[in-house]
TORLUM-152437 format. One line per field, with one value per residue: residue number from 1; x, y, z of N, C-alpha, C, O in turn. Coordinates in pm, 1 decimal. Example, Ala and Ser with C-alpha at 12.3 -4.5 7.8 and 13.67 -1.06 7.14 Angstrom:
residues 2
seq: c(1;2) $
n.x: c(1319.0;1285.0) $
n.y: c(-569.0;-225.0) $
n.z: c(780.0;708.0) $
ca.x: c(1230.0;1367.0) $
ca.y: c(-450.0;-106.0) $
ca.z: c(780.0;714.0) $
c.x: c(1320.0;1290.0) $
c.y: c(-330.0;3.0) $
c.z: c(780.0;787.0) $
o.x: c(1423.6;1340.9) $
o.y: c(-331.9;113.8) $
o.z: c(846.5;803.9) $
***
This chain:
residues 170
seq: c(1;2;3;4;5;6;7;8;9;10;11;12;13;14;15;16;17;18;19;20;21;22;23;24;25;26;27;28;29;30;31;32;33;34;35;36;37;38;39;40;41;42;43;44;45;46;47;48;49;50;51;52;53;54;55;56;57;58;59;60;61;62;63;64;65;66;67;68;69;70;71;72;73;74;75;76;77;78;79;80;81;82;83;84;85;86;87;88;89;90;91;92;93;94;95;96;97;98;99;100;101;102;103;104;105;106;107;108;109;110;111;112;113;114;115;116;117;118;119;120;121;122;123;124;125;126;127;128;129;130;131;132;133;134;135;136;137;138;139;140;141;142;143;144;145;146;147;148;149;150;151;152;153;154;155;156;157;158;159;160;161;162;163;164;165;166;167;168;169;170) $
n.x: c(1542.5;1386.5;1324.5;1407.7;1243.0;1366.2;1287.9;1256.9;1282.3;1105.3;838.1;845.9;780.5;555.8;393.8;438.9;319.6;11.4;-85.3;-113.9;5.1;-122.7;-353.8;-418.7;-664.7;-889.9;-1231.8;-1355.6;-1125.8;-1091.7;-1324.6;-1259.7;-1044.6;-1157.4;-1359.6;-1186.2;-1076.3;-1302.1;-1392.1;-1156.7;-1164.1;-954.9;-754.8;-601.9;-543.1;-423.0;-398.9;-97.2;160.1;450.2;760.8;1006.4;1273.0;1042.9;731.7;424.4;156.2;-169.1;-438.9;-559.7;-686.3;-704.5;-426.2;-162.7;-203.2;79.4;386.1;660.9;964.1;1100.5;1270.1;1138.6;978.2;658.9;557.3;705.4;821.0;589.6;558.9;741.3;670.5;412.2;224.0;108.0;-27.6;82.1;232.0;226.6;235.0;320.3;567.0;756.4;840.6;962.2;1262.7;1299.6;1188.1;1192.6;1369.6;1268.1;1197.6;916.2;829.2;966.8;929.6;742.5;479.8;447.8;383.3;206.3;142.3;62.4;-67.7;-75.6;-189.5;-46.5;-109.9;-184.6;-86.7;-193.6;12.3;139.1;231.0;362.5;210.7;180.5;18.2;-280.6;-347.9;-382.0;-371.0;-227.6;-175.6;-178.2;-40.4;-168.6;-322.4;-197.0;-342.4;-591.9;-704.2;-923.1;-933.4;-722.7;-814.4;-1012.8;-832.6;-711.7;-909.5;-992.1;-772.4;-758.3;-965.2;-869.9;-706.9;-876.3;-1029.1;-820.7;-755.5;-1037.2;-991.7;-781.5;-497.4;-342.7;11.9;-9.1;-211.2;-456.4;-794.1;-849.6) $
n.y: c(-580.3;-283.7;39.2;356.3;690.9;963.8;1192.3;1162.3;1256.8;1474.7;1341.1;1179.6;1362.1;1447.1;1231.7;1251.8;1500.1;1413.2;1261.9;987.2;764.8;721.9;653.6;374.5;86.8;236.1;232.5;326.4;276.5;-21.5;-106.3;-20.4;-198.4;-424.9;-409.4;-420.0;-648.3;-811.0;-677.5;-781.2;-1052.8;-1110.1;-1289.3;-1158.4;-814.9;-476.0;-158.0;62.3;234.5;367.9;465.2;598.9;338.4;139.9;-63.8;35.3;-161.1;-62.5;-122.8;-411.5;-712.8;-1047.0;-1046.7;-987.1;-702.8;-463.9;-355.1;-357.4;-486.2;-223.0;-340.1;-521.0;-471.9;-482.4;-240.7;-59.9;-31.9;9.4;269.9;418.2;514.7;719.5;802.5;548.5;226.4;-27.2;-355.6;-723.8;-955.1;-1231.2;-1316.8;-1481.2;-1513.4;-1296.6;-1041.6;-885.2;-947.5;-1287.4;-1380.8;-1278.4;-1269.5;-1310.7;-1397.8;-1636.0;-1733.2;-1829.8;-1612.3;-1646.4;-1480.9;-1449.5;-1270.9;-929.0;-639.7;-303.7;71.9;376.7;567.6;921.2;1220.5;1582.0;1738.7;1566.8;1333.9;1033.6;845.4;592.0;263.4;131.7;-215.4;-547.4;-854.5;-1206.0;-1546.0;-1678.1;-1678.2;-1398.3;-1286.0;-1036.2;-725.1;-553.4;-219.1;-125.0;-235.8;-117.6;177.4;108.5;46.8;300.8;447.7;389.3;420.1;722.1;751.6;645.5;844.2;1097.0;1003.4;1036.5;1271.8;1390.9;1304.9;1483.8;1487.4;1621.6;1671.3;1554.8;1341.2;1400.9;1469.4;1721.9) $
n.z: c(-246.0;-154.9;-341.3;-284.9;-346.2;-513.2;-389.9;-126.5;121.5;117.0;69.6;333.8;511.8;420.8;487.3;782.3;788.9;720.2;905.8;876.3;1025.7;1268.3;1184.0;1238.4;1278.7;1163.8;1127.6;854.5;690.9;732.6;597.5;338.1;228.9;270.1;100.1;-160.5;-81.0;-202.4;-441.9;-629.7;-580.9;-412.4;-139.3;16.5;126.9;156.3;343.9;347.0;482.8;403.2;552.8;644.1;704.4;683.3;654.3;698.6;780.5;820.4;746.1;729.1;545.6;559.9;658.8;921.9;1080.3;1103.8;1169.2;905.7;755.7;508.8;320.6;210.5;108.5;-113.2;-173.0;-171.9;-384.5;-540.7;-452.7;-594.6;-882.1;-851.2;-1045.9;-1111.4;-1151.1;-972.4;-1081.6;-1017.6;-1155.4;-1133.5;-899.7;-823.1;-1113.2;-1120.3;-1145.1;-938.1;-722.4;-653.6;-527.7;-259.9;107.0;144.9;-102.3;-85.2;130.0;467.5;366.7;95.8;-141.2;-416.7;-638.7;-674.8;-667.1;-661.9;-583.4;-542.8;-255.1;-336.0;-161.0;-157.5;-274.2;-497.5;-351.0;-268.1;-71.4;53.5;-40.9;-142.1;-166.3;-321.4;-253.6;-371.3;-301.1;-542.2;-919.4;-1115.1;-1412.2;-1564.7;-1414.0;-1535.0;-1731.2;-1619.0;-1375.4;-1286.8;-1262.2;-1028.2;-844.5;-814.7;-788.8;-490.6;-350.4;-380.6;-240.0;49.8;87.1;104.7;369.9;504.3;516.6;640.4;843.0;962.7;1165.3;1465.1;1586.6;1862.0;1821.9;1837.0;1702.4;1514.7) $
ca.x: c(1576.5;1293.7;1413.8;1401.4;1251.3;1445.8;1218.0;1185.5;1257.0;970.1;763.5;842.6;730.8;400.6;358.0;427.1;156.9;-99.2;-159.1;-167.3;83.9;-175.0;-496.2;-449.6;-780.1;-995.6;-1348.9;-1334.8;-992.1;-1098.0;-1440.0;-1158.6;-955.1;-1262.9;-1440.1;-1084.4;-1043.3;-1447.9;-1372.3;-1059.0;-1192.7;-858.0;-758.8;-540.5;-562.9;-337.5;-312.8;34.0;246.8;580.2;807.6;1198.8;1249.9;926.4;608.8;312.1;1.6;-293.6;-547.5;-561.8;-765.6;-642.1;-267.8;-150.3;-121.1;180.1;529.0;766.5;1114.3;1095.2;1313.8;1101.4;807.1;640.7;442.0;772.9;819.1;490.4;527.3;819.8;574.9;327.4;110.4;35.3;-85.8;205.3;139.0;329.5;122.5;383.2;676.9;829.2;925.3;994.7;1391.6;1303.6;1111.9;1153.4;1441.8;1207.7;1145.9;766.1;770.5;998.6;891.6;593.1;301.1;458.2;343.4;256.6;50.4;32.1;-142.9;-78.1;-220.7;31.0;-218.3;-88.3;-138.1;-228.0;141.7;166.7;372.5;266.0;224.5;209.6;-32.7;-401.5;-313.0;-449.0;-263.6;-276.3;-82.4;-171.1;-13.8;-282.0;-283.4;-169.9;-453.2;-696.6;-690.2;-1021.5;-883.5;-618.4;-887.6;-1023.9;-745.6;-668.9;-1039.7;-987.2;-641.2;-818.4;-1122.5;-804.8;-667.8;-1020.8;-1006.3;-701.7;-821.0;-1158.6;-933.8;-659.2;-431.1;-205.7;112.8;-63.4;-277.3;-592.0;-853.8;-851.2) $
ca.y: c(-433.8;-144.0;160.1;527.9;808.9;1120.8;1301.8;1067.8;1338.0;1584.3;1221.4;1171.6;1475.6;1412.5;1118.2;1303.4;1566.5;1369.0;1179.6;842.5;666.9;738.7;590.5;238.8;63.3;305.9;155.5;320.9;182.4;-159.5;-119.5;-26.4;-325.0;-560.4;-360.6;-428.5;-783.4;-851.3;-641.1;-817.4;-1191.4;-1165.4;-1319.3;-1027.3;-648.0;-377.3;9.4;30.4;369.3;352.3;529.7;554.1;200.1;32.4;-10.5;33.4;-199.9;22.8;-147.9;-564.7;-853.1;-1168.3;-1089.4;-906.8;-582.9;-446.7;-279.5;-449.9;-385.9;-198.0;-407.8;-665.5;-458.0;-467.2;-140.2;64.2;-7.5;101.4;459.9;493.2;559.5;774.0;792.9;440.4;130.4;-121.8;-498.0;-806.7;-1109.6;-1376.9;-1305.6;-1592.4;-1480.4;-1139.4;-1101.4;-781.1;-1024.9;-1365.3;-1416.8;-1223.8;-1350.8;-1311.7;-1474.9;-1779.4;-1820.9;-1829.0;-1576.6;-1721.5;-1391.6;-1444.7;-1178.2;-828.0;-501.1;-156.3;191.4;473.6;662.5;1056.3;1365.0;1718.5;1779.8;1467.1;1251.1;874.8;805.9;450.6;204.1;38.1;-309.8;-649.9;-965.8;-1341.5;-1664.0;-1775.2;-1619.9;-1406.1;-1209.1;-828.0;-605.5;-447.0;-95.9;-67.4;-264.3;-9.4;269.9;50.0;52.2;413.0;551.9;353.6;498.2;853.1;754.6;650.4;974.4;1141.5;977.0;1126.1;1450.6;1415.5;1293.3;1530.0;1465.0;1714.3;1569.1;1486.4;1244.4;1434.2;1502.4;1884.2) $
ca.z: c(-212.9;-211.2;-367.0;-227.7;-446.7;-521.8;-314.2;0.2;257.9;115.6;86.7;484.0;574.0;348.2;571.7;908.0;790.5;646.9;1018.6;844.1;1069.6;1363.8;1127.1;1253.5;1356.8;1173.4;1036.2;720.7;631.3;713.5;473.5;199.8;218.5;267.2;-48.6;-221.6;-128.1;-250.0;-592.2;-675.1;-569.5;-341.3;3.0;85.5;87.8;305.1;317.2;372.4;467.8;368.9;597.4;631.9;618.7;779.3;614.7;844.7;742.6;896.7;780.6;634.8;548.1;513.1;689.7;1013.0;1035.4;1176.4;1066.8;859.2;724.6;393.6;245.1;165.6;78.1;-260.7;-168.0;-131.2;-550.7;-648.4;-517.1;-702.5;-974.3;-798.4;-1151.7;-1222.6;-1018.9;-989.4;-1076.9;-1060.9;-1207.9;-1064.4;-790.7;-880.2;-1233.7;-1145.2;-1084.4;-812.2;-605.0;-675.4;-360.1;-160.9;179.8;122.6;-178.4;-55.0;305.3;508.9;271.9;-19.6;-201.0;-579.6;-734.1;-596.1;-748.1;-567.4;-643.8;-487.8;-192.7;-301.8;-139.8;-249.9;-351.7;-572.5;-309.1;-218.3;105.0;70.6;-98.5;-126.3;-240.1;-330.8;-298.6;-395.5;-322.6;-669.5;-1003.5;-1176.2;-1504.3;-1475.3;-1402.1;-1672.9;-1676.5;-1542.7;-1226.5;-1218.7;-1202.8;-915.7;-712.9;-795.2;-708.6;-345.8;-295.7;-367.3;-108.0;146.9;99.2;133.5;499.5;600.6;532.7;714.9;1010.1;1005.3;1330.1;1533.4;1628.4;1971.4;1787.0;1882.2;1583.6;1466.7) $
c.x: c(1475.4;1347.8;1359.2;1379.9;1345.7;1412.7;1182.6;1236.9;1131.4;851.4;727.2;780.5;578.9;323.9;328.2;290.0;12.4;-151.6;-186.0;-120.8;-31.4;-316.9;-463.4;-592.1;-916.3;-1090.3;-1358.5;-1188.2;-1054.5;-1210.7;-1352.6;-1112.0;-1053.1;-1336.3;-1305.4;-1073.1;-1223.4;-1429.2;-1268.8;-1058.1;-1003.3;-868.5;-690.0;-542.1;-482.7;-381.1;-177.4;93.2;389.4;651.8;929.8;1184.5;1189.7;803.1;466.5;191.2;-120.1;-396.4;-544.6;-674.3;-666.7;-458.0;-293.0;-112.6;-27.0;280.0;604.0;871.7;1034.8;1177.4;1266.3;955.4;772.4;579.3;575.8;822.5;723.0;506.8;635.8;786.1;465.8;202.8;64.7;53.8;31.2;150.8;229.8;254.9;199.5;523.7;758.6;921.5;1004.1;1147.6;1360.2;1250.0;1109.4;1264.4;1375.1;1158.4;1017.0;726.4;802.0;935.0;751.2;462.7;336.5;341.3;330.9;220.1;29.4;38.5;-166.7;-98.8;-163.3;-157.0;-128.0;-178.9;-159.9;-110.8;190.0;270.0;279.1;313.3;238.2;102.7;-197.9;-352.0;-383.1;-340.6;-329.0;-155.9;-87.1;-94.9;-148.7;-224.2;-276.6;-290.2;-492.8;-674.2;-792.1;-1007.2;-775.6;-676.3;-957.1;-965.9;-734.2;-778.8;-1034.8;-889.3;-675.3;-921.4;-1024.1;-767.6;-756.9;-1019.6;-912.0;-756.9;-901.5;-1099.9;-822.2;-594.6;-340.7;-133.2;63.2;-170.9;-421.6;-641.3;-838.5;-960.8) $
c.y: c(-368.5;-48.6;275.4;612.9;918.9;1214.8;1230.4;1127.7;1424.3;1431.4;1186.2;1245.0;1474.5;1344.0;1150.8;1376.1;1500.9;1317.2;1036.7;765.0;638.6;690.9;401.9;185.6;178.1;241.6;173.0;266.1;77.0;-200.4;-108.1;-146.1;-408.2;-548.4;-427.8;-605.1;-898.2;-817.5;-740.2;-986.2;-1226.0;-1217.2;-1222.3;-930.1;-588.8;-230.5;3.3;186.0;354.5;488.9;516.5;414.2;77.5;42.5;-58.7;-34.5;-138.5;-25.9;-315.6;-625.1;-933.8;-1182.6;-991.5;-768.7;-553.1;-340.5;-363.0;-367.1;-318.0;-233.0;-482.3;-659.5;-398.9;-306.0;-38.2;72.6;52.8;210.7;494.1;539.8;594.0;797.0;651.5;311.7;14.8;-238.5;-607.4;-940.6;-1230.9;-1321.4;-1380.7;-1556.4;-1330.3;-1135.7;-985.1;-856.3;-1142.8;-1417.1;-1304.4;-1305.9;-1404.9;-1391.2;-1630.1;-1844.2;-1789.9;-1734.0;-1648.3;-1643.2;-1434.1;-1342.6;-1025.8;-684.4;-393.4;-45.7;271.5;554.7;821.6;1178.0;1477.0;1802.2;1634.3;1382.5;1166.1;877.7;683.7;375.7;118.7;-84.3;-471.5;-773.5;-1120.1;-1397.1;-1691.6;-1645.8;-1548.4;-1355.1;-1052.1;-786.9;-523.6;-300.1;-36.5;-142.0;-184.9;91.7;274.7;76.9;196.4;496.2;507.4;433.7;651.1;841.7;755.3;808.4;1085.7;1117.5;1023.6;1210.4;1437.9;1377.6;1339.7;1515.1;1554.8;1628.9;1538.0;1383.1;1262.4;1492.6;1656.4;1923.2) $
c.z: c(-242.2;-213.1;-265.6;-355.1;-407.2;-399.2;-187.0;103.4;223.6;166.2;242.7;560.5;525.9;453.4;673.3;874.7;771.9;747.8;973.9;884.4;1217.4;1309.6;1162.2;1298.8;1313.3;1079.0;886.1;657.4;627.6;636.8;320.0;137.1;215.1;152.3;-147.0;-251.3;-213.8;-393.2;-689.0;-675.3;-507.9;-211.2;70.7;18.5;187.8;233.7;405.5;370.3;500.5;450.7;660.8;590.2;715.4;635.7;703.7;731.1;846.9;910.1;698.0;639.7;470.1;563.7;795.2;975.7;1131.6;1077.2;1048.5;759.1;531.5;249.2;134.8;95.2;-112.1;-258.5;-197.9;-268.7;-576.5;-585.7;-556.8;-802.5;-937.5;-895.5;-1208.6;-1123.3;-1110.4;-981.1;-1085.0;-1063.5;-1140.7;-1013.8;-829.7;-974.3;-1258.8;-1057.5;-928.8;-673.8;-569.2;-521.6;-249.7;-69.5;163.9;30.7;-167.6;41.8;306.9;462.7;169.7;-150.0;-357.1;-677.1;-643.3;-722.8;-668.5;-647.0;-527.2;-395.7;-212.7;-249.3;-218.4;-334.3;-464.8;-498.0;-273.0;-86.7;147.7;-39.1;-59.0;-220.1;-235.7;-369.2;-316.6;-365.1;-425.7;-725.3;-1049.2;-1297.0;-1475.7;-1496.7;-1519.9;-1653.3;-1621.3;-1401.7;-1191.2;-1174.9;-1109.6;-830.2;-685.0;-759.4;-551.9;-272.9;-297.1;-256.5;29.0;179.8;176.3;304.8;525.0;623.6;628.4;860.8;1044.3;1144.9;1341.9;1563.9;1763.3;1948.5;1832.4;1720.8;1616.7;1474.9) $
o.x: c(1445.2;1421.0;1271.7;1459.6;1387.6;1487.3;1067.7;1245.7;1052.4;797.2;611.2;728.2;490.3;217.0;216.6;179.4;-88.7;-272.9;-274.1;-150.3;-18.6;-404.4;-504.0;-643.0;-1011.2;-1052.9;-1367.1;-1191.4;-1092.6;-1214.3;-1377.3;-1133.8;-1030.0;-1380.3;-1354.4;-1065.7;-1232.4;-1445.0;-1298.8;-979.2;-937.2;-976.6;-719.6;-542.8;-470.9;-392.5;-164.7;77.0;433.9;612.2;952.4;1122.0;1236.6;795.0;431.6;148.5;-141.3;-466.0;-518.2;-759.6;-590.3;-380.7;-393.4;-35.5;-37.8;262.4;634.3;871.9;944.0;1167.3;1311.4;871.7;827.8;558.1;546.4;873.4;738.3;465.6;650.1;864.3;378.6;90.7;4.3;138.7;54.6;53.0;322.3;227.9;133.2;596.1;856.0;1043.4;1066.4;1167.0;1406.2;1269.4;1044.6;1219.5;1446.4;1089.4;997.4;622.2;731.3;895.3;671.5;351.7;251.4;257.7;434.4;270.5;-28.4;112.6;-272.5;-49.8;-212.3;-265.6;-33.2;-291.7;-146.5;-123.4;308.9;377.4;160.0;416.1;292.9;101.0;-214.7;-318.8;-437.5;-263.2;-444.3;-48.1;15.7;-73.7;-250.0;-102.4;-331.9;-345.8;-424.5;-620.7;-784.6;-1079.2;-735.0;-637.1;-992.8;-1015.6;-741.3;-759.1;-1076.6;-906.9;-617.9;-949.5;-1056.0;-798.4;-723.7;-1008.5;-938.4;-809.7;-850.5;-1149.4;-751.2;-669.0;-260.4;-172.8;135.2;-224.1;-496.2;-564.7;-818.4;-987.3) $
o.y: c(-375.6;-14.9;259.5;617.4;950.4;1287.4;1245.7;1053.6;1441.2;1424.0;1167.2;1208.8;1504.0;1382.6;1117.4;1337.6;1554.3;1302.0;971.2;656.4;528.8;688.1;319.7;267.4;205.2;199.5;81.0;206.5;49.7;-318.3;-172.1;-185.5;-493.9;-648.7;-508.5;-670.7;-1013.2;-908.3;-769.6;-1049.9;-1324.2;-1202.2;-1201.4;-922.7;-642.0;-201.5;-53.8;255.2;331.7;602.3;418.6;368.6;-16.1;128.8;-165.8;21.2;-194.7;-17.4;-304.8;-600.9;-914.1;-1273.0;-920.2;-724.5;-606.0;-279.7;-446.3;-254.4;-368.3;-190.4;-505.7;-739.6;-322.5;-259.6;69.2;181.6;158.7;299.8;616.2;624.8;515.6;810.0;633.5;304.9;-13.0;-261.8;-590.8;-1011.8;-1324.7;-1277.9;-1328.4;-1556.6;-1276.8;-1192.5;-1020.4;-825.7;-1165.0;-1483.6;-1255.1;-1402.0;-1526.4;-1455.9;-1723.2;-1960.4;-1750.0;-1763.2;-1731.2;-1699.5;-1452.3;-1337.5;-1035.9;-651.7;-384.9;-39.2;251.1;580.2;850.7;1216.7;1471.6;1889.7;1634.3;1354.5;1187.0;903.3;653.6;439.3;55.7;-61.1;-503.2;-787.6;-1151.5;-1340.8;-1753.2;-1543.9;-1616.1;-1363.6;-978.3;-814.0;-442.3;-265.8;77.8;-98.2;-180.8;135.1;384.1;129.4;236.7;605.1;595.1;497.0;715.1;941.1;832.4;871.9;1147.0;1220.5;1087.9;1239.9;1474.5;1411.9;1284.9;1539.4;1578.6;1513.1;1441.8;1334.9;1168.6;1543.0;1701.0;2039.6) $
o.z: c(-361.3;-120.0;-180.5;-448.8;-295.8;-333.5;-145.6;201.3;316.5;276.4;279.5;665.9;606.1;500.4;713.0;912.5;817.6;733.6;1029.7;834.6;1271.5;1396.2;1080.0;1375.4;1386.9;969.5;804.8;549.7;513.8;601.5;217.8;22.5;129.8;96.1;-226.1;-355.2;-257.0;-474.7;-804.6;-745.1;-541.6;-154.1;188.3;-104.3;298.2;114.6;513.8;269.8;613.0;423.8;731.9;494.4;780.2;548.3;753.3;629.9;954.4;1011.2;578.2;725.1;375.6;532.2;796.0;890.5;1242.2;971.6;1133.9;709.6;465.3;134.2;22.7;53.7;-191.1;-370.5;-250.4;-294.8;-637.4;-659.9;-562.9;-845.2;-974.7;-846.1;-1314.3;-1034.4;-1228.0;-910.1;-1164.5;-966.8;-1096.2;-1103.4;-883.8;-956.9;-1350.5;-950.0;-820.2;-556.1;-466.9;-428.3;-162.3;-103.5;166.8;40.9;-206.1;50.1;222.0;507.2;137.4;-220.7;-421.2;-789.3;-535.1;-815.5;-606.1;-759.7;-416.1;-447.9;-139.9;-280.0;-340.6;-420.1;-496.9;-551.1;-249.9;-24.0;253.7;-144.5;45.4;-336.3;-129.9;-463.8;-287.2;-384.1;-453.9;-659.5;-1031.9;-1313.1;-1394.1;-1603.1;-1582.1;-1547.8;-1576.1;-1312.0;-1075.1;-1066.6;-1065.9;-730.6;-568.9;-705.5;-476.4;-168.8;-209.0;-189.5;119.5;280.7;277.8;371.3;626.7;730.9;734.3;968.1;1128.6;1239.9;1251.7;1576.4;1790.0;2048.5;1860.8;1638.7;1729.7;1445.0) $
***
């Protein structure tokens, strides 16, 4: 089960203000996930926005974009510590995830590394993550920094394309 931070109501308001839920299909975000896969030699990557009981995959490579339950989300765990990159080297050996359906069924996810996408107030909106079906070593500090830089780039994309409630560019 994916936890919720103590400031969840503030975080949800930050997600709404960011316009991130309206960013699905942006070519700039696709370039970021493509770069993440290439840099980490990973088969999958996504930009994920965590909102209420759902995880919105708004840009993906190697997996289907869409809306998924937060309860099975690795990204929901990653936003709990917005000042650090979250890494699960082998999900089958991590008690938080070993029984998770994305580990045991279907995707058979093993490795996850995700950096929170942080707004100007320090609130995490979601993550940029890389995923593999094979276990890996924990990421290095320089790899964590790379993911954090990509997360900052994503926030800059959200700023450039700030949306009003109707979804029209400002």
